[in-house]
C-alpha positions as CSV (number, residue, x, y, z in Angstrom):
1,M,-7.4,-1.8,28.4
2,K,-3.9,-3.2,29.4
3,F,-0.6,-2.8,26.2
4,V,-0.1,-6.1,24.6
5,S,2.7,-5.6,22.1
6,I,4.2,-3.2,19.3
7,R,4.7,-4.3,16.0
8,I,7.0,-3.9,13.7
9,V,6.2,-4.3,9.9
10,T,9.7,-4.9,7.8
11,A,10.5,-6.1,4.4
12,E,13.3,-8.5,5.6
13,I,11.7,-10.5,8.4
14,E,14.3,-12.7,9.5
15,R,17.0,-9.8,9.6
16,L,14.6,-8.0,11.9
17,V,13.7,-11.2,13.8
18,G,17.3,-12.2,14.3
19,F,18.8,-9.0,14.7
20,Y,16.4,-8.3,18.0
21,A,17.0,-11.9,19.0
22,A,20.5,-11.1,19.2
23,V,19.9,-7.9,21.2
24,T,17.7,-8.8,23.7
25,G,18.5,-12.9,24.5
26,V,14.9,-13.8,23.4
27,S,14.4,-16.6,21.8
28,P,11.4,-15.5,18.7
29,Q,8.3,-17.5,18.5
30,W,7.4,-18.2,14.9
31,Y,3.2,-18.2,14.0
32,T,4.3,-17.9,10.4
33,E,6.7,-17.2,7.9
34,D,6.0,-13.0,8.3
35,F,4.5,-13.1,11.8
36,A,7.1,-13.5,15.1
37,E,6.6,-12.1,17.9
38,L,9.8,-11.9,21.4
39,V,7.7,-12.4,24.3
40,T,8.7,-10.2,27.7
41,E,6.9,-10.3,31.0
42,A,5.7,-6.5,30.5
43,G,4.2,-7.4,26.5
44,S,5.7,-8.2,22.8
45,L,7.8,-7.4,20.0
46,A,5.6,-8.3,17.3
47,I,7.9,-8.5,14.1
48,A,5.5,-8.8,10.7
49,S,6.5,-8.8,6.7
50,E,5.2,-6.5,5.1
51,R,3.3,-8.7,3.4
52,T,1.2,-8.8,6.7
53,M,-0.4,-5.5,5.5
54,Q,-2.5,-7.0,3.3
55,L,-4.8,-8.9,5.8
56,F,-5.1,-5.3,7.5
57,A,-5.1,-2.3,5.4
58,A,-3.2,-2.5,2.3
59,G,-0.2,0.7,2.4
60,A,-1.1,1.7,5.7
61,A,2.3,1.1,7.4
62,R,5.9,1.0,5.3
63,P,8.4,-0.4,6.1
64,A,11.6,1.1,7.6
65,A,9.7,4.6,7.7
66,N,9.6,4.8,11.3
67,A,10.8,8.8,12.1
68,S,9.2,9.2,15.6
69,V,9.1,6.1,18.3
70,I,11.5,5.1,20.5
71,I,11.4,1.2,21.6
72,E,12.5,1.2,25.1
73,L,13.6,-1.7,26.6
74,L,14.1,-2.3,30.3
75,V,17.5,-4.1,30.9
76,T,19.3,-5.0,34.0
77,D,22.9,-3.7,33.6
78,V,22.8,-1.2,30.4
79,D,26.6,-1.4,30.5
80,A,27.0,-4.4,30.5
81,T,24.7,-5.7,28.1
82,Y,26.1,-2.5,25.9
83,R,29.4,-4.4,25.9
84,K,27.4,-8.0,24.8
85,I,25.5,-6.9,21.9
86,R,28.8,-4.2,20.9
87,P,28.9,-6.5,17.2
88,H,25.6,-5.7,16.8
89,I,24.5,-2.3,17.0
90,D,25.9,0.9,15.9
91,P,25.6,2.9,18.8
92,L,23.8,7.1,18.5
93,Q,24.2,7.1,22.1
94,Q,27.0,4.8,24.5
95,P,25.5,4.3,28.2
96,T,24.8,7.6,29.4
97,T,22.9,8.9,33.0
98,M,20.4,10.8,31.9
99,P,18.6,13.5,33.5
100,W,14.9,12.0,35.0
101,G,17.7,8.7,36.7
102,N,17.7,6.4,33.7
103,R,21.0,4.9,32.1
104,S,20.9,4.9,28.9
105,L,21.5,3.3,25.1
106,L,20.1,4.5,22.0
107,F,20.7,2.7,18.3
108,R,19.3,1.9,15.4
109,D,17.9,-1.2,14.4
110,P,18.5,-2.9,10.9
111,D,15.5,-0.4,9.5
112,G,16.4,3.1,10.9
113,N,14.1,2.1,14.2
114,L,15.3,4.1,17.2
115,V,16.4,1.5,19.9
116,N,16.9,2.7,24.1
117,L,17.7,0.2,26.4
118,F,17.9,1.8,29.9
119,T,18.8,0.4,33.5
120,P,17.0,2.8,35.9
121,V,20.1,4.3,38.6
122,S,18.4,6.8,40.6
123,E,16.3,6.1,43.9
124,A,12.9,8.1,41.8
125,A,13.9,6.2,38.3
126,I,14.3,2.6,40.2
127,A,11.4,3.2,42.8
128,K,9.1,3.8,39.5
129,F,10.1,0.6,37.2
130,A,9.9,-2.0,40.6
131,R,6.9,-2.9,39.5
132,Y,9.2,-4.7,36.4
133,A,11.7,-6.2,38.8
């Protein structure tokens, strides 16, 4: 099994895709007016309108209802990234070095989903994420 993507279902797809494009610097690939992906080397962040849920199990996903998942994105320099994206976010936690060796920035996307941008800074964390370098 290989992890491929995480999908966010939203009521405002253009707003959310625009937000993630601004935060990540990744250009979205639009497949329909209801589905776009931001493709990275490690996997994709898929964003779909709530209308797409009619093709799956209607009502199984509710936009802006996440309270337990954190979208984590590895960046080269979290402090530099924070300075660049600051106009687009309202941080819950400014860049902070965590006990497990990552320097992390925590904020919410426009739908309220938690997003953690991080940079490994300890020797162990750098080694752990070396496969993504």
